[in-house]
Backbone as CSV, one residue per row, in Angstrom:
resi,resn,N_x,N_y,N_z,CA_x,CA_y,CA_z,C_x,C_y,C_z
1,UNK,-26.453,7.894,2.600,-25.146,7.652,3.562,-24.296,8.478,3.975
2,UNK,-23.754,8.831,5.121,-22.902,9.745,5.656,-21.564,8.969,5.823
3,UNK,-20.709,8.944,4.931,-19.314,8.227,5.342,-18.275,9.048,5.992
4,UNK,-18.804,10.452,6.693,-18.016,11.064,7.268,-16.554,11.727,6.494
5,UNK,-16.976,12.009,5.342,-15.558,12.347,4.274,-15.772,13.447,3.578
6,UNK,-17.118,14.278,4.110,-17.062,15.657,3.091,-15.808,16.396,3.541
7,UNK,-15.815,17.235,2.159,-14.399,18.038,2.042,-13.147,17.331,2.145
8,UNK,-13.220,15.869,2.124,-11.964,15.098,1.801,-11.383,15.036,0.428
9,UNK,-10.242,14.565,0.305,-9.620,14.628,-1.229,-9.195,13.633,-1.508
10,UNK,-9.969,12.624,-2.738,-9.740,11.440,-3.060,-9.106,11.359,-4.631
11,UNK,-8.344,10.384,-4.760,-7.824,10.202,-6.355,-8.171,8.813,-6.270
12,UNK,-8.801,8.447,-7.797,-9.657,7.172,-8.063,-8.680,7.008,-9.353
13,UNK,-7.825,6.051,-9.544,-7.283,5.413,-10.751,-8.479,4.705,-11.613
14,UNK,-8.445,4.896,-12.999,-9.564,3.910,-13.680,-11.088,4.672,-13.182
15,UNK,-11.047,5.822,-13.189,-12.466,6.277,-12.431,-13.669,6.935,-13.449
16,UNK,-13.304,6.636,-14.835,-14.281,7.152,-15.515,-15.262,6.041,-16.033
17,UNK,-15.054,4.753,-15.705,-16.220,3.758,-16.233,-16.153,2.544,-15.084
18,UNK,-17.156,1.817,-15.152,-17.507,0.724,-14.224,-17.063,0.982,-12.793
19,UNK,-16.571,0.033,-12.002,-16.272,0.013,-10.612,-15.656,1.474,-10.309
20,UNK,-14.779,2.252,-10.926,-14.039,3.136,-10.729,-15.082,4.539,-10.687
21,UNK,-15.718,4.262,-11.892,-17.020,5.618,-11.899,-17.930,5.473,-10.819
22,UNK,-18.496,4.248,-10.287,-19.230,4.092,-9.427,-18.655,4.614,-8.162
23,UNK,-17.473,4.368,-7.736,-16.701,4.845,-6.666,-16.617,6.199,-6.338
24,UNK,-16.065,6.808,-7.842,-16.004,8.244,-7.977,-17.269,8.920,-7.595
25,UNK,-18.513,8.330,-8.146,-19.831,8.878,-8.052,-20.222,8.916,-6.495
26,UNK,-19.780,7.982,-5.780,-20.215,7.892,-4.327,-19.642,8.756,-3.407
27,UNK,-18.382,8.951,-3.740,-17.388,9.934,-3.011,-17.982,11.312,-3.358
28,UNK,-17.995,11.595,-4.699,-18.527,12.827,-4.955,-20.186,13.183,-4.328
29,UNK,-21.151,12.125,-4.139,-22.341,12.336,-3.636,-22.349,12.549,-2.112
30,UNK,-21.427,11.995,-1.602,-20.696,12.478,-0.084,-20.290,13.575,0.106
31,UNK,-19.931,14.578,-0.885,-19.231,15.905,-0.923,-17.776,15.745,-0.694
32,UNK,-17.203,14.610,-1.340,-15.492,14.763,-1.365,-15.232,15.161,-2.886
33,UNK,-14.145,15.655,-2.695,-13.396,16.264,-3.764,-12.610,14.973,-4.388
34,UNK,-12.799,14.948,-5.733,-12.496,13.674,-6.577,-11.421,14.101,-7.708
35,UNK,-10.296,13.429,-7.721,-9.503,13.446,-8.942,-9.388,12.277,-9.630
36,UNK,-9.800,12.251,-10.962,-9.751,10.566,-11.603,-8.675,10.586,-12.659
37,UNK,-8.281,9.566,-12.941,-7.442,9.448,-14.269,-7.959,8.169,-15.232
38,UNK,-7.833,8.046,-16.267,-8.255,7.254,-17.325,-7.388,7.433,-18.433
39,UNK,-7.210,6.360,-19.630,-6.665,6.490,-20.612,-7.477,7.085,-21.538
40,UNK,-8.775,7.390,-21.412,-9.848,8.190,-22.359,-10.073,9.491,-22.200
41,UNK,-9.457,10.350,-23.139,-9.623,11.870,-22.345,-11.100,12.285,-22.784
42,UNK,-12.015,11.927,-23.341,-13.383,12.330,-23.611,-14.134,11.790,-22.459
43,UNK,-13.859,10.643,-21.835,-14.574,10.032,-20.945,-13.962,10.646,-19.528
44,UNK,-12.869,11.263,-19.297,-12.323,11.939,-18.359,-13.094,13.295,-18.227
45,UNK,-13.131,13.973,-19.143,-13.693,15.058,-19.340,-15.288,14.884,-18.838
46,UNK,-16.029,14.058,-19.408,-17.366,14.124,-19.115,-17.552,13.528,-17.459
47,UNK,-16.842,12.797,-17.323,-16.753,12.394,-15.813,-16.931,13.613,-14.703
48,UNK,-15.590,14.115,-15.182,-15.079,15.330,-14.165,-16.273,16.353,-14.020
49,UNK,-17.169,16.677,-15.214,-18.091,17.330,-15.328,-19.203,17.057,-14.705
50,UNK,-19.465,15.900,-14.822,-20.759,15.121,-14.012,-20.497,15.100,-12.625
51,UNK,-19.107,14.675,-12.077,-18.773,14.881,-10.506,-18.721,16.325,-10.045
52,UNK,-18.482,17.205,-10.937,-18.493,18.762,-10.155,-19.917,19.096,-10.140
53,UNK,-20.806,18.559,-10.675,-22.234,18.657,-10.529,-22.926,18.459,-9.346
54,UNK,-22.065,17.405,-8.776,-22.501,16.970,-7.342,-22.302,18.052,-6.315
55,UNK,-21.456,19.015,-6.766,-21.160,19.952,-5.766,-19.564,20.231,-4.974
56,UNK,-18.704,19.179,-5.364,-17.507,19.211,-4.832,-16.421,19.528,-5.839
57,UNK,-15.205,19.674,-5.500,-14.352,19.916,-6.575,-13.982,18.583,-7.470
58,UNK,-13.915,18.363,-8.612,-13.439,17.537,-9.646,-12.419,17.865,-10.514
59,UNK,-11.655,17.186,-10.893,-10.260,17.226,-11.746,-9.989,15.908,-12.271
60,UNK,-9.158,15.828,-13.580,-8.978,14.691,-13.966,-8.012,14.712,-15.040
61,UNK,-7.343,13.919,-15.446,-6.365,13.617,-16.697,-6.424,12.308,-17.422
62,UNK,-6.413,12.572,-18.590,-6.071,11.310,-19.383,-4.647,10.776,-19.432
63,UNK,-4.362,9.623,-18.920,-3.153,8.792,-18.760,-3.202,7.497,-18.652
64,UNK,-1.850,6.842,-18.812,-2.048,5.442,-18.867,-1.172,5.096,-17.579
65,UNK,-1.809,4.403,-16.372,-1.205,4.399,-15.142,0.480,3.364,-15.263
66,UNK,0.426,2.830,-16.249,1.645,2.186,-16.658,2.882,2.971,-16.833
67,UNK,2.516,4.231,-16.901,3.793,5.440,-17.306,3.701,6.072,-16.002
68,UNK,4.973,5.389,-15.292,5.328,5.942,-14.119,5.478,7.799,-13.807
69,UNK,6.070,8.319,-14.777,6.350,9.833,-14.750,4.847,10.417,-14.929
70,UNK,3.951,9.993,-15.596,2.841,10.781,-15.976,1.834,10.232,-14.683
71,UNK,1.956,9.013,-13.999,1.264,8.806,-12.786,1.690,9.765,-11.690
72,UNK,3.043,9.998,-11.826,3.498,10.652,-10.780,3.027,12.198,-10.489
73,UNK,3.202,12.502,-12.197,2.679,13.939,-12.231,0.890,14.303,-11.875
74,UNK,0.315,13.316,-12.253,-1.014,13.374,-12.259,-1.452,13.350,-10.394
75,UNK,-0.725,12.559,-9.768,-0.809,12.593,-8.347,-0.442,14.015,-7.782
76,UNK,0.873,14.567,-8.210,1.239,15.946,-7.978,0.014,16.947,-8.340
77,UNK,-0.286,16.929,-9.426,-1.090,17.946,-9.836,-2.612,17.921,-9.250
78,UNK,-3.057,16.492,-9.165,-4.373,16.628,-8.165,-4.256,16.838,-6.803
79,UNK,-3.071,16.821,-6.213,-2.836,17.298,-5.026,-2.997,19.115,-4.917
80,UNK,-2.393,19.609,-5.798,-2.495,20.997,-6.082,-3.785,21.326,-6.497
81,UNK,-4.587,20.908,-7.217,-5.600,21.191,-7.627,-6.828,21.015,-6.712
82,UNK,-6.692,19.935,-5.756,-7.690,19.610,-4.694,-7.353,20.391,-3.352
83,UNK,-6.361,20.574,-3.006,-5.703,21.087,-1.789,-5.151,19.800,-0.922
84,UNK,-4.491,18.931,-1.624,-4.175,17.743,-0.706,-4.658,16.623,-1.080
85,UNK,-4.351,15.208,-0.477,-4.729,13.913,-0.648,-5.110,13.396,0.662
86,UNK,-6.398,12.809,0.849,-6.586,12.068,1.909,-6.847,10.826,1.605
87,UNK,-7.281,10.143,0.510,-7.447,8.652,0.018,-6.911,8.676,-1.477
88,UNK,-6.380,7.411,-1.331,-6.075,7.012,-2.773,-6.818,5.646,-3.024
89,UNK,-7.478,5.610,-4.003,-8.151,4.272,-4.679,-7.600,3.839,-5.697
90,UNK,-7.006,2.892,-5.591,-5.997,2.022,-7.020,-6.727,1.272,-7.793
91,UNK,-7.555,1.673,-8.821,-8.786,0.726,-9.390,-8.411,0.413,-10.807
92,UNK,-7.201,0.734,-11.089,-6.774,0.587,-12.722,-6.737,-0.768,-13.095
93,UNK,-6.640,-1.450,-12.123,-6.209,-3.345,-12.446,-6.653,-4.001,-11.321
94,UNK,-7.512,-5.328,-11.624,-8.004,-5.968,-10.275,-6.899,-7.239,-9.999
95,UNK,-5.737,-7.159,-11.080,-4.679,-8.236,-11.141,-3.631,-7.753,-10.011
96,UNK,-3.404,-8.581,-9.055,-2.372,-8.295,-8.022,-0.901,-8.261,-9.086
97,UNK,-0.234,-7.088,-8.840,1.086,-6.733,-9.491,2.280,-6.958,-8.773
98,UNK,2.108,-6.854,-7.179,3.402,-6.959,-6.507,3.616,-5.465,-6.010
99,UNK,4.415,-5.247,-5.142,4.563,-3.869,-4.594,6.115,-3.238,-4.947
100,UNK,6.688,-3.533,-5.941,7.948,-2.974,-6.656,7.574,-2.491,-7.923
101,UNK,8.691,-1.473,-8.494,8.258,-0.936,-9.611,8.568,-2.090,-10.509
102,UNK,9.304,-2.909,-10.396,9.614,-3.925,-11.259,8.467,-4.936,-11.728
103,UNK,7.684,-5.298,-10.547,6.356,-5.936,-10.752,5.267,-5.408,-11.473
104,UNK,5.206,-4.105,-11.197,4.272,-3.043,-11.823,4.633,-2.832,-13.173
105,UNK,5.630,-2.713,-13.511,6.053,-2.534,-15.007,5.805,-3.858,-15.933
106,UNK,6.428,-5.070,-15.078,6.245,-6.223,-16.000,4.890,-6.502,-16.259
107,UNK,3.879,-6.466,-15.125,2.575,-6.421,-15.351,2.213,-5.665,-16.560
108,UNK,2.287,-4.443,-16.264,1.728,-3.663,-17.563,2.288,-3.800,-18.999
109,UNK,3.569,-4.431,-18.894,3.871,-4.622,-20.083,3.297,-5.959,-20.971
110,UNK,2.834,-6.631,-19.979,1.836,-7.899,-20.541,0.322,-7.609,-21.086
111,UNK,0.061,-6.724,-20.533,-1.342,-6.195,-20.814,-1.533,-5.264,-21.869
């Protein structure tokens, strides 16, 4: 399938397993540059290597998306590594948490 995204830059939270991994792999197969984050450093390293083997740029970092400074730094560093950001896939949680910093923090404090 050609999604017309070749050479675009995509960030995927929770991109090292499950649905996030499937999303990351689909993008990489389409020639998209992919940055992932996940809490497990070993999984991040393995997936980054696997995605890079598909031909595009691949980068990632282990972090907890509930840590706003770490998340912001990953986004900033991902943009630098990939050469910009075209798409962001927020896959870290399937639970609706609202659209404010307070609701985000409240949700992750409970999980």
